[in-house]
TIZADREN-926915 format. One record per residue (C-alpha): residue in one letter; x, y, z. Coordinates in steps of 0.25 Angstrom, whole numbers, padded with zeros to 4 digits, always signed. Last residue first. Example, Ala and Ser with C-alpha at 12.3 -4.5 7.8 and 13.67 -1.06 7.14 Angstrom:
s+0055-0004+0029 a+0049-0018+0031 
//
This chain:
x-0030-0122+0084 x-0040-0110+0081 x-0030-0101+0075 x-0021-0112+0069 x-0035-0118+0062 x-0037-0103+0058 x-0023-0102+0050 x-0023-0115+0045 x-0034-0110+0037 x-0029-0096+0034 x-0017-0102+0027 x-0026-0111+0020 x-0033-0100+0014 x-0022-0092+0011 x-0016-0105+0004 x-0028-0107-0003 x-0031-0095-0012 x-0018-0093-0016 x-0014-0106-0017 x-0028-0107-0026 x-0024-0094-0034 x-0010-0101-0037 x-0017-0112-0043 x-0026-0106-0051 x-0014-0096-0056 x-0006-0110-0060 x-0017-0117-0068 x-0022-0104-0075 x-0007-0103-0079 x-0007-0118-0084 x-0019-0116-0092 x-0016-0103-0100 x-0001-0111-0103 x-0010-0122-0108 x-0019-0115-0116 x-0006-0107-0122 
//
């Protein structure tokens, strides 16, 4: 059970990182495109 808990936590953290990184990445690309 402990292993499963760790795995769930790890997958959740990865998903959160994706949500946090993707929007910022898109915004950064948009900014560079707008300035260029």
